[in-house]
N, CA, C and O atoms as a Maestro MAE file, in Angstrom:
{
 s_m_m2io_version
 :::
 2.0.0
}

f_m_ct {
 s_m_title
 :::
 protein
 m_atom[340] {
  # First column is atom index #
  i_m_mmod_type
  r_m_x_coord
  r_m_y_coord
  r_m_z_coord
  i_m_residue_number
  s_m_chain_name
  s_m_pdb_residue_name
  s_m_pdb_atom_name
  i_m_atomic_number
  :::
  1 25 104.453 108.537 95.074 1 A "UNK " " N  " 7
  2 3 104.553 109.533 96.296 1 A "UNK " " CA " 6
  3 2 104.960 108.267 97.561 1 A "UNK " " C  " 6
  4 15 105.934 108.270 98.314 1 A "UNK " " O  " 8
  5 25 103.988 107.375 97.476 2 A "UNK " " N  " 7
  6 3 104.350 106.392 98.733 2 A "UNK " " CA " 6
  7 2 105.810 105.886 98.496 2 A "UNK " " C  " 6
  8 15 106.606 105.849 99.434 2 A "UNK " " O  " 8
  9 25 106.141 105.512 97.278 3 A "UNK " " N  " 7
  10 3 107.172 104.986 96.866 3 A "UNK " " CA " 6
  11 2 108.502 105.698 97.486 3 A "UNK " " C  " 6
  12 15 109.444 105.128 98.038 3 A "UNK " " O  " 8
  13 25 108.340 107.026 97.263 4 A "UNK " " N  " 7
  14 3 109.422 108.093 97.691 4 A "UNK " " CA " 6
  15 2 109.411 107.712 99.173 4 A "UNK " " C  " 6
  16 15 110.419 107.142 99.591 4 A "UNK " " O  " 8
  17 25 108.359 107.962 100.064 5 A "UNK " " N  " 7
  18 3 108.392 107.905 101.344 5 A "UNK " " CA " 6
  19 2 108.907 106.579 101.705 5 A "UNK " " C  " 6
  20 15 109.799 106.638 102.552 5 A "UNK " " O  " 8
  21 25 108.615 105.456 101.324 6 A "UNK " " N  " 7
  22 3 108.819 104.236 101.667 6 A "UNK " " CA " 6
  23 2 110.471 104.149 101.724 6 A "UNK " " C  " 6
  24 15 111.216 103.815 102.646 6 A "UNK " " O  " 8
  25 25 110.743 104.572 100.399 7 A "UNK " " N  " 7
  26 3 112.212 104.530 100.158 7 A "UNK " " CA " 6
  27 2 113.061 105.231 100.987 7 A "UNK " " C  " 6
  28 15 114.141 104.803 101.391 7 A "UNK " " O  " 8
  29 25 112.510 106.464 101.281 8 A "UNK " " N  " 7
  30 3 113.190 107.098 102.350 8 A "UNK " " CA " 6
  31 2 113.384 106.489 103.520 8 A "UNK " " C  " 6
  32 15 114.512 106.314 103.982 8 A "UNK " " O  " 8
  33 25 112.173 106.068 104.170 9 A "UNK " " N  " 7
  34 3 112.048 105.274 105.551 9 A "UNK " " CA " 6
  35 2 113.066 103.858 105.376 9 A "UNK " " C  " 6
  36 15 113.879 103.502 106.229 9 A "UNK " " O  " 8
  37 25 112.867 103.313 104.359 10 A "UNK " " N  " 7
  38 3 113.825 102.240 104.278 10 A "UNK " " CA " 6
  39 2 115.417 102.546 104.218 10 A "UNK " " C  " 6
  40 15 116.213 101.722 104.667 10 A "UNK " " O  " 8
  41 25 115.764 103.544 103.748 11 A "UNK " " N  " 7
  42 3 117.252 104.038 103.485 11 A "UNK " " CA " 6
  43 2 117.648 104.649 105.167 11 A "UNK " " C  " 6
  44 15 118.759 104.429 105.652 11 A "UNK " " O  " 8
  45 25 116.609 105.395 105.896 12 A "UNK " " N  " 7
  46 3 117.044 105.673 107.017 12 A "UNK " " CA " 6
  47 2 117.152 104.434 107.954 12 A "UNK " " C  " 6
  48 15 117.998 104.334 108.843 12 A "UNK " " O  " 8
  49 25 116.173 103.468 107.651 13 A "UNK " " N  " 7
  50 3 116.164 102.437 108.690 13 A "UNK " " CA " 6
  51 2 117.664 101.538 108.345 13 A "UNK " " C  " 6
  52 15 118.349 101.058 109.248 13 A "UNK " " O  " 8
  53 25 117.984 101.432 106.978 14 A "UNK " " N  " 7
  54 3 119.338 100.999 106.882 14 A "UNK " " CA " 6
  55 2 120.328 101.629 107.391 14 A "UNK " " C  " 6
  56 15 121.240 100.942 107.850 14 A "UNK " " O  " 8
  57 25 120.429 103.080 107.456 15 A "UNK " " N  " 7
  58 3 121.306 103.884 107.991 15 A "UNK " " CA " 6
  59 2 121.688 103.566 109.253 15 A "UNK " " C  " 6
  60 15 122.760 103.249 109.768 15 A "UNK " " O  " 8
  61 25 120.437 103.741 109.687 16 A "UNK " " N  " 7
  62 3 120.446 103.698 111.498 16 A "UNK " " CA " 6
  63 2 121.107 102.391 111.988 16 A "UNK " " C  " 6
  64 15 121.914 102.341 112.916 16 A "UNK " " O  " 8
  65 25 120.707 101.417 111.318 17 A "UNK " " N  " 7
  66 3 121.165 99.985 111.738 17 A "UNK " " CA " 6
  67 2 122.419 99.912 111.496 17 A "UNK " " C  " 6
  68 15 123.039 99.438 112.449 17 A "UNK " " O  " 8
  69 25 123.160 100.236 110.454 18 A "UNK " " N  " 7
  70 3 124.707 100.360 110.074 18 A "UNK " " CA " 6
  71 2 125.450 101.218 110.826 18 A "UNK " " C  " 6
  72 15 126.650 100.940 110.832 18 A "UNK " " O  " 8
  73 25 125.078 102.319 111.562 19 A "UNK " " N  " 7
  74 3 125.762 103.383 112.150 19 A "UNK " " CA " 6
  75 2 125.758 102.996 113.654 19 A "UNK " " C  " 6
  76 15 124.712 102.850 114.286 19 A "UNK " " O  " 8
  77 25 127.062 102.833 114.214 20 A "UNK " " N  " 7
  78 3 127.188 102.849 115.804 20 A "UNK " " CA " 6
  79 2 127.184 103.810 116.352 20 A "UNK " " C  " 6
  80 15 127.316 103.689 117.570 20 A "UNK " " O  " 8
  81 25 127.058 105.064 115.874 21 A "UNK " " N  " 7
  82 3 127.266 106.535 116.424 21 A "UNK " " CA " 6
  83 2 125.912 106.730 117.240 21 A "UNK " " C  " 6
  84 15 124.807 106.451 116.775 21 A "UNK " " O  " 8
  85 25 126.117 107.205 118.413 22 A "UNK " " N  " 7
  86 3 124.965 107.733 119.150 22 A "UNK " " CA " 6
  87 2 124.252 108.816 118.549 22 A "UNK " " C  " 6
  88 15 125.040 109.652 118.106 22 A "UNK " " O  " 8
  89 25 122.884 109.150 118.346 23 A "UNK " " N  " 7
  90 3 122.352 110.229 117.946 23 A "UNK " " CA " 6
  91 2 121.338 110.829 119.143 23 A "UNK " " C  " 6
  92 15 120.760 110.046 119.897 23 A "UNK " " O  " 8
  93 25 121.200 112.013 119.233 24 A "UNK " " N  " 7
  94 3 120.410 112.821 120.053 24 A "UNK " " CA " 6
  95 2 118.896 112.712 119.560 24 A "UNK " " C  " 6
  96 15 118.360 113.749 119.168 24 A "UNK " " O  " 8
  97 25 118.251 111.643 119.557 25 A "UNK " " N  " 7
  98 3 116.880 111.681 119.160 25 A "UNK " " CA " 6
  99 2 116.196 110.735 120.062 25 A "UNK " " C  " 6
  100 15 116.808 109.728 120.417 25 A "UNK " " O  " 8
  101 25 114.901 110.966 120.499 26 A "UNK " " N  " 7
  102 3 114.144 110.208 121.332 26 A "UNK " " CA " 6
  103 2 113.964 108.688 120.795 26 A "UNK " " C  " 6
  104 15 113.469 108.395 119.707 26 A "UNK " " O  " 8
  105 25 114.457 107.778 121.761 27 A "UNK " " N  " 7
  106 3 114.198 106.573 121.327 27 A "UNK " " CA " 6
  107 2 112.962 105.785 121.047 27 A "UNK " " C  " 6
  108 15 112.832 104.710 120.462 27 A "UNK " " O  " 8
  109 25 111.969 106.679 121.678 28 A "UNK " " N  " 7
  110 3 110.710 106.126 121.502 28 A "UNK " " CA " 6
  111 2 110.010 106.546 120.332 28 A "UNK " " C  " 6
  112 15 108.914 106.052 120.067 28 A "UNK " " O  " 8
  113 25 110.541 107.416 119.604 29 A "UNK " " N  " 7
  114 3 109.883 107.875 118.333 29 A "UNK " " CA " 6
  115 2 110.438 107.287 117.056 29 A "UNK " " C  " 6
  116 15 109.826 107.500 116.010 29 A "UNK " " O  " 8
  117 25 111.529 106.574 117.051 30 A "UNK " " N  " 7
  118 3 112.266 106.313 116.195 30 A "UNK " " CA " 6
  119 2 111.658 105.178 114.960 30 A "UNK " " C  " 6
  120 15 111.771 105.168 113.734 30 A "UNK " " O  " 8
  121 25 110.959 104.241 115.959 31 A "UNK " " N  " 7
  122 3 110.266 102.990 115.378 31 A "UNK " " CA " 6
  123 2 108.585 103.525 114.915 31 A "UNK " " C  " 6
  124 15 107.938 104.283 115.639 31 A "UNK " " O  " 8
  125 25 108.172 103.094 113.883 32 A "UNK " " N  " 7
  126 3 106.877 103.309 113.547 32 A "UNK " " CA " 6
  127 2 105.889 102.424 114.545 32 A "UNK " " C  " 6
  128 15 106.054 101.237 114.826 32 A "UNK " " O  " 8
  129 25 104.834 103.279 115.005 33 A "UNK " " N  " 7
  130 3 103.894 102.637 115.910 33 A "UNK " " CA " 6
  131 2 103.187 101.196 115.073 33 A "UNK " " C  " 6
  132 15 103.547 100.899 113.934 33 A "UNK " " O  " 8
  133 25 102.191 100.430 115.809 34 A "UNK " " N  " 7
  134 3 101.539 99.600 114.959 34 A "UNK " " CA " 6
  135 2 99.989 100.330 114.755 34 A "UNK " " C  " 6
  136 15 99.345 100.955 115.598 34 A "UNK " " O  " 8
  137 25 99.676 100.062 113.514 35 A "UNK " " N  " 7
  138 3 98.508 100.844 113.147 35 A "UNK " " CA " 6
  139 2 97.483 101.071 114.105 35 A "UNK " " C  " 6
  140 15 96.889 102.148 114.135 35 A "UNK " " O  " 8
  141 25 97.221 100.114 114.915 36 A "UNK " " N  " 7
  142 3 96.178 100.137 115.922 36 A "UNK " " CA " 6
  143 2 96.436 100.770 117.166 36 A "UNK " " C  " 6
  144 15 95.629 100.675 118.091 36 A "UNK " " O  " 8
  145 25 97.536 101.434 117.267 37 A "UNK " " N  " 7
  146 3 98.239 101.840 118.440 37 A "UNK " " CA " 6
  147 2 97.607 103.162 118.773 37 A "UNK " " C  " 6
  148 15 97.116 103.765 117.819 37 A "UNK " " O  " 8
  149 25 97.528 103.767 120.069 38 A "UNK " " N  " 7
  150 3 96.817 104.944 120.471 38 A "UNK " " CA " 6
  151 2 97.923 106.070 119.862 38 A "UNK " " C  " 6
  152 15 99.153 106.032 119.898 38 A "UNK " " O  " 8
  153 25 97.095 106.994 119.340 39 A "UNK " " N  " 7
  154 3 97.562 108.299 118.737 39 A "UNK " " CA " 6
  155 2 98.700 107.784 117.678 39 A "UNK " " C  " 6
  156 15 99.856 108.205 117.627 39 A "UNK " " O  " 8
  157 25 98.106 106.766 116.834 40 A "UNK " " N  " 7
  158 3 99.305 106.504 115.956 40 A "UNK " " CA " 6
  159 2 99.585 107.543 114.571 40 A "UNK " " C  " 6
  160 15 100.591 107.542 113.862 40 A "UNK " " O  " 8
  161 25 98.591 108.251 114.462 41 A "UNK " " N  " 7
  162 3 99.232 109.246 113.549 41 A "UNK " " CA " 6
  163 2 100.173 110.072 114.054 41 A "UNK " " C  " 6
  164 15 101.204 110.210 113.395 41 A "UNK " " O  " 8
  165 25 100.048 110.672 115.108 42 A "UNK " " N  " 7
  166 3 101.020 111.484 115.477 42 A "UNK " " CA " 6
  167 2 102.370 111.096 115.922 42 A "UNK " " C  " 6
  168 15 103.334 111.861 115.897 42 A "UNK " " O  " 8
  169 25 102.406 109.528 116.445 43 A "UNK " " N  " 7
  170 3 103.677 108.807 116.545 43 A "UNK " " CA " 6
  171 2 104.448 108.533 115.049 43 A "UNK " " C  " 6
  172 15 105.620 108.783 114.767 43 A "UNK " " O  " 8
  173 25 103.514 108.005 114.287 44 A "UNK " " N  " 7
  174 3 104.084 108.202 112.809 44 A "UNK " " CA " 6
  175 2 104.824 109.197 112.328 44 A "UNK " " C  " 6
  176 15 105.959 109.077 111.868 44 A "UNK " " O  " 8
  177 25 103.920 110.629 112.469 45 A "UNK " " N  " 7
  178 3 104.479 111.540 111.938 45 A "UNK " " CA " 6
  179 2 105.842 111.760 112.881 45 A "UNK " " C  " 6
  180 15 106.869 111.845 112.208 45 A "UNK " " O  " 8
  181 25 106.004 111.855 114.180 46 A "UNK " " N  " 7
  182 3 107.140 112.047 114.908 46 A "UNK " " CA " 6
  183 2 108.206 111.030 114.639 46 A "UNK " " C  " 6
  184 15 109.401 111.312 114.729 46 A "UNK " " O  " 8
  185 25 107.821 110.005 114.353 47 A "UNK " " N  " 7
  186 3 109.204 108.850 113.930 47 A "UNK " " CA " 6
  187 2 109.525 109.056 112.617 47 A "UNK " " C  " 6
  188 15 110.610 108.581 112.282 47 A "UNK " " O  " 8
  189 25 108.719 109.786 111.539 48 A "UNK " " N  " 7
  190 3 109.268 109.972 110.449 48 A "UNK " " CA " 6
  191 2 110.272 111.304 110.771 48 A "UNK " " C  " 6
  192 15 111.488 111.267 110.581 48 A "UNK " " O  " 8
  193 25 109.688 112.253 111.191 49 A "UNK " " N  " 7
  194 3 110.620 113.478 111.748 49 A "UNK " " CA " 6
  195 2 111.771 113.125 112.173 49 A "UNK " " C  " 6
  196 15 112.831 113.572 111.735 49 A "UNK " " O  " 8
  197 25 111.617 112.021 113.354 50 A "UNK " " N  " 7
  198 3 113.069 111.790 114.063 50 A "UNK " " CA " 6
  199 2 113.830 111.035 112.878 50 A "UNK " " C  " 6
  200 15 115.017 111.274 112.656 50 A "UNK " " O  " 8
  201 25 113.179 110.216 112.209 51 A "UNK " " N  " 7
  202 3 114.126 109.289 111.290 51 A "UNK " " CA " 6
  203 2 114.838 110.290 110.375 51 A "UNK " " C  " 6
  204 15 115.973 109.956 110.034 51 A "UNK " " O  " 8
  205 25 114.346 111.518 109.894 52 A "UNK " " N  " 7
  206 3 115.043 112.389 109.095 52 A "UNK " " CA " 6
  207 2 116.447 112.875 109.628 52 A "UNK " " C  " 6
  208 15 117.454 113.057 108.944 52 A "UNK " " O  " 8
  209 25 116.297 113.061 111.087 53 A "UNK " " N  " 7
  210 3 117.601 113.393 111.745 53 A "UNK " " CA " 6
  211 2 118.689 112.527 111.255 53 A "UNK " " C  " 6
  212 15 119.715 113.128 110.933 53 A "UNK " " O  " 8
  213 25 118.687 111.358 111.139 54 A "UNK " " N  " 7
  214 3 119.611 110.284 110.722 54 A "UNK " " CA " 6
  215 2 120.306 110.709 109.016 54 A "UNK " " C  " 6
  216 15 121.357 110.212 108.611 54 A "UNK " " O  " 8
  217 25 119.747 111.371 108.473 55 A "UNK " " N  " 7
  218 3 119.893 111.728 106.966 55 A "UNK " " CA " 6
  219 2 120.384 113.131 107.128 55 A "UNK " " C  " 6
  220 15 120.954 113.446 106.084 55 A "UNK " " O  " 8
  221 25 120.401 113.990 107.896 56 A "UNK " " N  " 7
  222 3 120.594 115.346 108.109 56 A "UNK " " CA " 6
  223 2 119.467 115.948 107.375 56 A "UNK " " C  " 6
  224 15 119.666 116.770 106.480 56 A "UNK " " O  " 8
  225 25 118.124 115.510 107.776 57 A "UNK " " N  " 7
  226 3 117.208 116.238 107.170 57 A "UNK " " CA " 6
  227 2 116.320 116.647 108.435 57 A "UNK " " C  " 6
  228 15 115.800 115.831 109.195 57 A "UNK " " O  " 8
  229 25 116.213 118.250 108.560 58 A "UNK " " N  " 7
  230 3 115.893 118.736 109.755 58 A "UNK " " CA " 6
  231 2 114.513 119.190 109.729 58 A "UNK " " C  " 6
  232 15 114.380 120.170 108.997 58 A "UNK " " O  " 8
  233 25 113.299 118.746 110.365 59 A "UNK " " N  " 7
  234 3 112.027 119.063 110.295 59 A "UNK " " CA " 6
  235 2 111.150 118.412 109.467 59 A "UNK " " C  " 6
  236 15 111.685 117.853 108.510 59 A "UNK " " O  " 8
  237 25 109.903 118.315 109.559 60 A "UNK " " N  " 7
  238 3 108.920 117.550 108.956 60 A "UNK " " CA " 6
  239 2 108.533 118.517 107.479 60 A "UNK " " C  " 6
  240 15 107.742 118.074 106.645 60 A "UNK " " O  " 8
  241 25 109.027 119.502 107.361 61 A "UNK " " N  " 7
  242 3 108.697 120.114 105.831 61 A "UNK " " CA " 6
  243 2 109.999 119.861 104.918 61 A "UNK " " C  " 6
  244 15 109.933 119.818 103.689 61 A "UNK " " O  " 8
  245 25 111.025 119.721 105.548 62 A "UNK " " N  " 7
  246 3 112.247 119.514 104.713 62 A "UNK " " CA " 6
  247 2 112.125 117.909 104.465 62 A "UNK " " C  " 6
  248 15 112.461 117.597 103.323 62 A "UNK " " O  " 8
  249 25 111.770 116.970 105.180 63 A "UNK " " N  " 7
  250 3 111.639 115.634 105.335 63 A "UNK " " CA " 6
  251 2 110.430 115.289 103.884 63 A "UNK " " C  " 6
  252 15 110.580 114.359 103.091 63 A "UNK " " O  " 8
  253 25 109.316 116.271 103.850 64 A "UNK " " N  " 7
  254 3 108.344 116.282 102.906 64 A "UNK " " CA " 6
  255 2 109.086 116.754 101.524 64 A "UNK " " C  " 6
  256 15 108.845 116.097 100.511 64 A "UNK " " O  " 8
  257 25 109.864 117.724 101.456 65 A "UNK " " N  " 7
  258 3 110.602 118.071 100.414 65 A "UNK " " CA " 6
  259 2 111.439 116.839 99.688 65 A "UNK " " C  " 6
  260 15 111.464 116.490 98.508 65 A "UNK " " O  " 8
  261 25 112.078 116.346 100.798 66 A "UNK " " N  " 7
  262 3 113.231 115.240 100.236 66 A "UNK " " CA " 6
  263 2 112.426 114.168 99.694 66 A "UNK " " C  " 6
  264 15 112.890 113.493 98.775 66 A "UNK " " O  " 8
  265 25 111.341 113.948 100.129 67 A "UNK " " N  " 7
  266 3 110.448 113.044 99.592 67 A "UNK " " CA " 6
  267 2 109.394 113.351 98.456 67 A "UNK " " C  " 6
  268 15 108.372 112.750 98.126 67 A "UNK " " O  " 8
  269 25 110.047 114.592 97.931 68 A "UNK " " N  " 7
  270 3 109.178 115.234 96.997 68 A "UNK " " CA " 6
  271 2 107.538 115.129 97.130 68 A "UNK " " C  " 6
  272 15 106.875 114.640 96.215 68 A "UNK " " O  " 8
  273 25 106.989 115.582 98.234 69 A "UNK " " N  " 7
  274 3 105.601 115.658 98.589 69 A "UNK " " CA " 6
  275 2 105.476 117.018 99.471 69 A "UNK " " C  " 6
  276 15 106.450 117.611 99.935 69 A "UNK " " O  " 8
  277 25 104.211 117.389 99.615 70 A "UNK " " N  " 7
  278 3 103.721 118.596 100.719 70 A "UNK " " CA " 6
  279 2 103.891 117.724 102.045 70 A "UNK " " C  " 6
  280 15 104.085 116.528 102.259 70 A "UNK " " O  " 8
  281 25 103.742 118.783 102.784 71 A "UNK " " N  " 7
  282 3 103.712 118.461 104.240 71 A "UNK " " CA " 6
  283 2 102.193 117.801 104.478 71 A "UNK " " C  " 6
  284 15 102.073 116.930 105.340 71 A "UNK " " O  " 8
  285 25 101.249 118.154 103.841 72 A "UNK " " N  " 7
  286 3 99.903 117.600 103.816 72 A "UNK " " CA " 6
  287 2 99.913 116.285 103.421 72 A "UNK " " C  " 6
  288 15 99.441 115.423 104.161 72 A "UNK " " O  " 8
  289 25 100.497 115.958 102.113 73 A "UNK " " N  " 7
  290 3 100.663 114.571 101.812 73 A "UNK " " CA " 6
  291 2 101.218 113.556 102.427 73 A "UNK " " C  " 6
  292 15 100.886 112.376 102.325 73 A "UNK " " O  " 8
  293 25 102.414 114.185 103.335 74 A "UNK " " N  " 7
  294 3 103.076 113.345 104.415 74 A "UNK " " CA " 6
  295 2 102.354 113.010 105.378 74 A "UNK " " C  " 6
  296 15 102.400 111.926 105.961 74 A "UNK " " O  " 8
  297 25 101.577 113.995 105.629 75 A "UNK " " N  " 7
  298 3 100.352 113.839 106.985 75 A "UNK " " CA " 6
  299 2 99.542 112.627 106.464 75 A "UNK " " C  " 6
  300 15 99.472 111.630 107.183 75 A "UNK " " O  " 8
  301 25 98.850 112.650 105.113 76 A "UNK " " N  " 7
  302 3 98.043 111.743 104.505 76 A "UNK " " CA " 6
  303 2 98.624 110.300 104.532 76 A "UNK " " C  " 6
  304 15 98.046 109.259 104.845 76 A "UNK " " O  " 8
  305 25 99.751 110.469 104.177 77 A "UNK " " N  " 7
  306 3 100.666 108.862 104.093 77 A "UNK " " CA " 6
  307 2 100.526 108.662 105.636 77 A "UNK " " C  " 6
  308 15 100.198 107.491 105.825 77 A "UNK " " O  " 8
  309 25 100.628 109.240 106.634 78 A "UNK " " N  " 7
  310 3 100.694 108.855 107.893 78 A "UNK " " CA " 6
  311 2 99.219 108.300 108.296 78 A "UNK " " C  " 6
  312 15 98.944 107.277 108.923 78 A "UNK " " O  " 8
  313 25 98.461 109.164 107.815 79 A "UNK " " N  " 7
  314 3 96.839 108.676 108.285 79 A "UNK " " CA " 6
  315 2 96.543 107.280 107.533 79 A "UNK " " C  " 6
  316 15 95.850 106.362 107.973 79 A "UNK " " O  " 8
  317 25 97.311 107.333 106.143 80 A "UNK " " N  " 7
  318 3 96.581 105.882 105.494 80 A "UNK " " CA " 6
  319 2 97.165 104.822 106.380 80 A "UNK " " C  " 6
  320 15 96.503 103.924 106.900 80 A "UNK " " O  " 8
  321 25 98.479 105.000 106.514 81 A "UNK " " N  " 7
  322 3 99.319 103.831 107.521 81 A "UNK " " CA " 6
  323 2 98.429 103.638 108.669 81 A "UNK " " C  " 6
  324 15 98.004 102.504 108.892 81 A "UNK " " O  " 8
  325 25 98.088 104.662 109.451 82 A "UNK " " N  " 7
  326 3 97.227 104.107 110.519 82 A "UNK " " CA " 6
  327 2 96.247 103.504 110.243 82 A "UNK " " C  " 6
  328 15 95.991 102.477 110.872 82 A "UNK " " O  " 8
  329 25 95.234 104.047 109.018 83 A "UNK " " N  " 7
  330 3 94.142 103.426 108.659 83 A "UNK " " CA " 6
  331 2 94.274 101.932 108.285 83 A "UNK " " C  " 6
  332 15 93.269 101.221 108.310 83 A "UNK " " O  " 8
  333 25 95.501 101.425 107.933 84 A "UNK " " N  " 7
  334 3 95.815 100.065 107.488 84 A "UNK " " CA " 6
  335 2 95.551 100.103 106.100 84 A "UNK " " C  " 6
  336 15 95.288 99.049 105.522 84 A "UNK " " O  " 8
  337 25 95.586 101.201 105.474 85 A "UNK " " N  " 7
  338 3 95.606 101.243 103.845 85 A "UNK " " CA " 6
  339 2 96.881 101.423 103.136 85 A "UNK " " C  " 6
  340 15 96.904 101.455 101.906 85 A "UNK " " O  " 8
  :::
 }
 m_bond[339] {
  # First column is bond index #
  i_m_from
  i_m_to
  i_m_order
  :::
  1 1 2 1
  2 2 3 1
  3 3 4 2
  4 3 5 1
  5 5 6 1
  6 6 7 1
  7 7 8 2
  8 7 9 1
  9 9 10 1
  10 10 11 1
  11 11 12 2
  12 11 13 1
  13 13 14 1
  14 14 15 1
  15 15 16 2
  16 15 17 1
  17 17 18 1
  18 18 19 1
  19 19 20 2
  20 19 21 1
  21 21 22 1
  22 22 23 1
  23 23 24 2
  24 23 25 1
  25 25 26 1
  26 26 27 1
  27 27 28 2
  28 27 29 1
  29 29 30 1
  30 30 31 1
  31 31 32 2
  32 31 33 1
  33 33 34 1
  34 34 35 1
  35 35 36 2
  36 35 37 1
  37 37 38 1
  38 38 39 1
  39 39 40 2
  40 39 41 1
  41 41 42 1
  42 42 43 1
  43 43 44 2
  44 43 45 1
  45 45 46 1
  46 46 47 1
  47 47 48 2
  48 47 49 1
  49 49 50 1
  50 50 51 1
  51 51 52 2
  52 51 53 1
  53 53 54 1
  54 54 55 1
  55 55 56 2
  56 55 57 1
  57 57 58 1
  58 58 59 1
  59 59 60 2
  60 59 61 1
  61 61 62 1
  62 62 63 1
  63 63 64 2
  64 63 65 1
  65 65 66 1
  66 66 67 1
  67 67 68 2
  68 67 69 1
  69 69 70 1
  70 70 71 1
  71 71 72 2
  72 71 73 1
  73 73 74 1
  74 74 75 1
  75 75 76 2
  76 75 77 1
  77 77 78 1
  78 78 79 1
  79 79 80 2
  80 79 81 1
  81 81 82 1
  82 82 83 1
  83 83 84 2
  84 83 85 1
  85 85 86 1
  86 86 87 1
  87 87 88 2
  88 87 89 1
  89 89 90 1
  90 90 91 1
  91 91 92 2
  92 91 93 1
  93 93 94 1
  94 94 95 1
  95 95 96 2
  96 95 97 1
  97 97 98 1
  98 98 99 1
  99 99 100 2
  100 99 101 1
  101 101 102 1
  102 102 103 1
  103 103 104 2
  104 103 105 1
  105 105 106 1
  106 106 107 1
  107 107 108 2
  108 107 109 1
  109 109 110 1
  110 110 111 1
  111 111 112 2
  112 111 113 1
  113 113 114 1
  114 114 115 1
  115 115 116 2
  116 115 117 1
  117 117 118 1
  118 118 119 1
  119 119 120 2
  120 119 121 1
  121 121 122 1
  122 122 123 1
  123 123 124 2
  124 123 125 1
  125 125 126 1
  126 126 127 1
  127 127 128 2
  128 127 129 1
  129 129 130 1
  130 130 131 1
  131 131 132 2
  132 131 133 1
  133 133 134 1
  134 134 135 1
  135 135 136 2
  136 135 137 1
  137 137 138 1
  138 138 139 1
  139 139 140 2
  140 139 141 1
  141 141 142 1
  142 142 143 1
  143 143 144 2
  144 143 145 1
  145 145 146 1
  146 146 147 1
  147 147 148 2
  148 147 149 1
  149 149 150 1
  150 150 151 1
  151 151 152 2
  152 151 153 1
  153 153 154 1
  154 154 155 1
  155 155 156 2
  156 155 157 1
  157 157 158 1
  158 158 159 1
  159 159 160 2
  160 159 161 1
  161 161 162 1
  162 162 163 1
  163 163 164 2
  164 163 165 1
  165 165 166 1
  166 166 167 1
  167 167 168 2
  168 167 169 1
  169 169 170 1
  170 170 171 1
  171 171 172 2
  172 171 173 1
  173 173 174 1
  174 174 175 1
  175 175 176 2
  176 175 177 1
  177 177 178 1
  178 178 179 1
  179 179 180 2
  180 179 181 1
  181 181 182 1
  182 182 183 1
  183 183 184 2
  184 183 185 1
  185 185 186 1
  186 186 187 1
  187 187 188 2
  188 187 189 1
  189 189 190 1
  190 190 191 1
  191 191 192 2
  192 191 193 1
  193 193 194 1
  194 194 195 1
  195 195 196 2
  196 195 197 1
  197 197 198 1
  198 198 199 1
  199 199 200 2
  200 199 201 1
  201 201 202 1
  202 202 203 1
  203 203 204 2
  204 203 205 1
  205 205 206 1
  206 206 207 1
  207 207 208 2
  208 207 209 1
  209 209 210 1
  210 210 211 1
  211 211 212 2
  212 211 213 1
  213 213 214 1
  214 214 215 1
  215 215 216 2
  216 215 217 1
  217 217 218 1
  218 218 219 1
  219 219 220 2
  220 219 221 1
  221 221 222 1
  222 222 223 1
  223 223 224 2
  224 223 225 1
  225 225 226 1
  226 226 227 1
  227 227 228 2
  228 227 229 1
  229 229 230 1
  230 230 231 1
  231 231 232 2
  232 231 233 1
  233 233 234 1
  234 234 235 1
  235 235 236 2
  236 235 237 1
  237 237 238 1
  238 238 239 1
  239 239 240 2
  240 239 241 1
  241 241 242 1
  242 242 243 1
  243 243 244 2
  244 243 245 1
  245 245 246 1
  246 246 247 1
  247 247 248 2
  248 247 249 1
  249 249 250 1
  250 250 251 1
  251 251 252 2
  252 251 253 1
  253 253 254 1
  254 254 255 1
  255 255 256 2
  256 255 257 1
  257 257 258 1
  258 258 259 1
  259 259 260 2
  260 259 261 1
  261 261 262 1
  262 262 263 1
  263 263 264 2
  264 263 265 1
  265 265 266 1
  266 266 267 1
  267 267 268 2
  268 267 269 1
  269 269 270 1
  270 270 271 1
  271 271 272 2
  272 271 273 1
  273 273 274 1
  274 274 275 1
  275 275 276 2
  276 275 277 1
  277 277 278 1
  278 278 279 1
  279 279 280 2
  280 279 281 1
  281 281 282 1
  282 282 283 1
  283 283 284 2
  284 283 285 1
  285 285 286 1
  286 286 287 1
  287 287 288 2
  288 287 289 1
  289 289 290 1
  290 290 291 1
  291 291 292 2
  292 291 293 1
  293 293 294 1
  294 294 295 1
  295 295 296 2
  296 295 297 1
  297 297 298 1
  298 298 299 1
  299 299 300 2
  300 299 301 1
  301 301 302 1
  302 302 303 1
  303 303 304 2
  304 303 305 1
  305 305 306 1
  306 306 307 1
  307 307 308 2
  308 307 309 1
  309 309 310 1
  310 310 311 1
  311 311 312 2
  312 311 313 1
  313 313 314 1
  314 314 315 1
  315 315 316 2
  316 315 317 1
  317 317 318 1
  318 318 319 1
  319 319 320 2
  320 319 321 1
  321 321 322 1
  322 322 323 1
  323 323 324 2
  324 323 325 1
  325 325 326 1
  326 326 327 1
  327 327 328 2
  328 327 329 1
  329 329 330 1
  330 330 331 1
  331 331 332 2
  332 331 333 1
  333 333 334 1
  334 334 335 1
  335 335 336 2
  336 335 337 1
  337 337 338 1
  338 338 339 1
  339 339 340 2
  :::
 }
}
């Protein structure tokens, strides 16, 4: 499960870095926040959702489907990331 999400995040990151096209996403939600940052969980979920737009995956539910997990599991991955585990 974590490998799927990590793979999706890395693929998205490589795609974004290699694509010179402007996208209509908020620049402050594209990068993952540091685990100790304020509202880390919400910002992490927002960053994942925004990153999905680069792969033509719209919405957190479709992103979870692409990573072969439930939305609840995706939120738990964000919570684990912010907890430092």
